[in-house]
N, C-alpha and C positions, 0 to 999 in steps of 0.2 A: 131578512127574516130568518130567525134561528129555529131549528127543530128542538131546541132545549129551552125550558121555561126559566128565563133569567130571574124572574121574581122569586120563584121557588128556590133556585140555587142561592140567591142572595140571602134568603131566610136561613137556609141550611148552614151557610158558612159565615154569616154575619158580615158580609161585604156587599157593597152596592155595585154589582156588576153592571157595566154600561153597555158592553158589547160581547158578542160570542161568535167566533168564526171557526168553522170546521177546517182543520189543517191536515188531518190524516183520516180518510174514510176506511172502511173495511170491517172486519169482524170486531176489532177494538177500534172505537172512534175517539179521536183526540181533538179537543177544541182549545183555541186560544181565547182567553177571557181577559177583559180589562176592567179595573176598578180603581178609581181615584189615582190614576197615573201608574198603577202597578199592573204587571202582567202575570197571569197564572195559566196553567194548563190543566184541563179536565180530561181524564180518561174514562170513557164509558166502556166497562169491561164486557167482553163477549158473554152472551147469555148461557152458553154451554161450554164445557171443556175446561173450566177453571173453577175450582171449589172455593168457597169462602175461606177455608183454612189456608189454601195456597195464596190467596190474595193477602190475607192477614200476615203470612210469613214474609211476602215481598215487602210490605209496608214496614214490618218490624226490622228487616234488614236495612232499609233506607233510614230509619230513625236511629238505629244503633250503630251504623257504620262509624268506625273510629276516625276522628279528625286526623287528616294526613296532609302534610304540605304537598302541593302539586295535584291534589285530588279533591273532587267535589262530586256530589250526586244531587239529583232533583229530589227534594225532600217533600213528603206528603204532609198535608194540612188536615187536621181533624175538623169535624163539624162542630157547630156550637154546642151540641150535646155530648161531644167527646168521642163520637164514633169514628172508626177508620174510614168508612164509606157512607155516602148518601145513597138512597134509593131514588133514582131519577126516572120519571115516566118517559118511555120512548117506544114508539110503535105500539102503543096500547098495553105495554107491560112495564113493570119496574125493573131497572137494571142497576147493578152496583156501579158507582162512580166514585172516583177519588180526585181531589184537587191537589195539584203539585205546585211548588214554587218554581218560577222560571229561572233557568240558568242563563247567565250573561256570557256572551262570547261569540266566536265565529265558527263556522263549520271547519272541521279538520280536513286539510287538503290531502289528496292521495299522492304526496311526494315523500321521499325518504325521510326528510327532517321531521315532518309532522307525524308520519307513521311511527317513527322511533319514539317520539314523545307519547303517542297513543299507547305503544307497547309498554313503556315504562309505567304509565299510569294504570294500565290493566294489571300489572303485577302488584302495584300499590293497592288497587282495589281488592284483589284477592286477599292480601294481607289484612286490609282494613275490615273485611267481612268475615275473616276467620273466627271460628268459635261462637258465632251467633247462632244459637240453636232454637229449639222449640218445635212444637208440632206444626205440620202443614208444609214442610219442605218437600218440594218435588224432587224425587230421586232421578238424576240424569244418568242412568245406567246405559252405556253404549250398546250392549247386547240386547237389552230389553227394547231400546229405541228402534233398533234395526228390525226386531221381530214385530214390533207394533206397526212399523211402516209397511212391512210386507203384508200384514193382515189388512191394513187400511186400503192398500192398493188393489186388493183382490177384487173389489167391486168395480174397478176402473177398466174398461174395455181396452185391450191392447197393451196392458201393463206387465204381461208375463215376463218379458225379457228384463225389464227393470227389476222385477221381483227377484229373478234369479241372480242378477248382479248384486242386489242388496244381500241376499243370502250368502253369496261368495265373500263379500266384504266382511260380513259378520263372522263367518268361519275363519277368515284370515286374521281378523283382529283377536278373536277369542283364542285362536291357536298360537298366537305370538306371545311367548313368555314375557317379553318386555312390556306388554300392554297391561300387565296385572300389577297391582300395588303402586300405581302412580300417585304422585302428590294430588290430593283432592281437598275440596272444601266448597264453600258457597261460591257460585259462579253467576255472572251476569246473565248468561243464557243466549244472548244475541249480540255478542260483542263485535260491532262493526263501526266504521268511521261515522256512519250516518246517525248512530246513537250516542254521539258525544260531541262536545264543543270544547274550544280552548280559549282562554283569556289569560294573558300575562304568564304563560307557562303552566297554568293550572288547567287540567282536563276535567270536565264535568260529564258524568255519565247519566243517561236517562233511559226510559223504556226497559224496565226490569221485568216485563210481563213473562218472559221465559226463564226467569231465574230458578235456580235449584241447586242441589248438592251433587257434585260429581268431579271427575278429573279436571284440573285446571286447563288441560289441553283442549277441552271442549271449547273454551272461549278463544284460545289461540287458533284452533282449527277453523272456527267460524270466521275469524278475521282473515285468515289466509285463504279460505275458500272464496271470499268476495274478491280478493286479488286474483285468484286463479280464473275467475270468470271474466276478468277485464282484459286489457291489452296484453297479449302474451309477451311482448317485448319488454314489459315493465314488471311482470309478475315476480321474477326472481329477485329484483332489487327491492321491491316493496316487502316481500316476505322476509328478506334478509334484514331490512330495517326494523320490521316488527319484532323479530327474534332478538336482534341486538338491543333494542329498547327494553324489551321484557327482561332479557338476561342481565341487564345492568342493575335490576332490582332483585331478581330471583333467578340465578343461573339455572338453566335447564340441565337435567341429567342426560347421560348418553341414551338411556332408555326412552326418555321423553322425545328426544330428537329423532330417534329411530322410528317411533310409532306415530309421530305427528301426521304423516300422510294418511293414516287411518282416520284421523280426526278431521282432516280436510274432507274426506269422503263422507264421514258421518254428518258433516254440515249439509251436504247435498241430500243425504237420506232424511234428515230432519226437515229440510225444506219440502221434500215430497210428502212427508207425513203431515205437515201443516196444511198443504194444499189439499190433500185427500180428505182431511178431517173438517176443515173450516172454509175453504175457498173453492168450492166445486167449480171446476172449469168446464166450459162448453167442450163438446167432443173434439172440435177442430183445434182447440188450444192445448189439449193434453199431449198430442203427438210430439210436438217439438220439445215440450218439457220433459217427457219421458226419454226421448232420444238424447237430449243433452245430458240427463242424469246417467243414462246407461253408458254413454261415451266416457264421462268423467270417472265413473265407478270402475270401469274396466281398464283405465289407463294405469301405467306404472308411474306413480308420482315420485319425483325426486325433489326433496327440500333440503 
């Protein structure tokens, strides 16, 4: 039993959907749909915190990304009326939803070979998205993101130490001359292994919900942050493979290498911001999240 009206969706997209399975719950809900032997994914966008213009920009990026060997993205499908999104009834209200083509492939393994391939594809993605403009692009400004996170955490009991750690990180980043004027452009926004697949050497990216325009290090820092949260004995090798792969397509400057630790910490800050704004945790769950964040933000990271 699906909580999505398949008959209505079939009319919207001109496809006879036979099944619908929720695969990712949360503020954005993702469903796997089947029609005539083909598989699609439907994203039900969160009802707040994402403007129609930002959604339209995301879909424009995915439609206009330049074809590149070794790179693919999950492309959006318009409704039969030519609209970017359908308005899907859910929980008594209409929510914007978009249908995407399914990417074929396997999950990317957290081993150096796959991570290097992911890194090279990420550099290709940055190049393939470069120059795609228009209104609605979310500005991924590191200083503003930190300030926003501090403000959002103000209502969370016991978050004072984490707020101070964020403020220190923001001051260190903004005070570092190397952190200014970095190569920038359209970014994935949540570049991690779980948001990509690989088939025959081609890496396909999906889930561009956090896309925007900012320093390319934002994507590299996000990927490195996920490795930093994993097995400490493997972190250095995986980050080295990520940078080697990325650098094979776009060599990093000395300034970028120097300030990358700032962007690893920024990924932690952005995670806190998302939790504070959209995934309100029970009081008992906030303490370990805040402690982990504070510990990471106060560490001296060497990459």
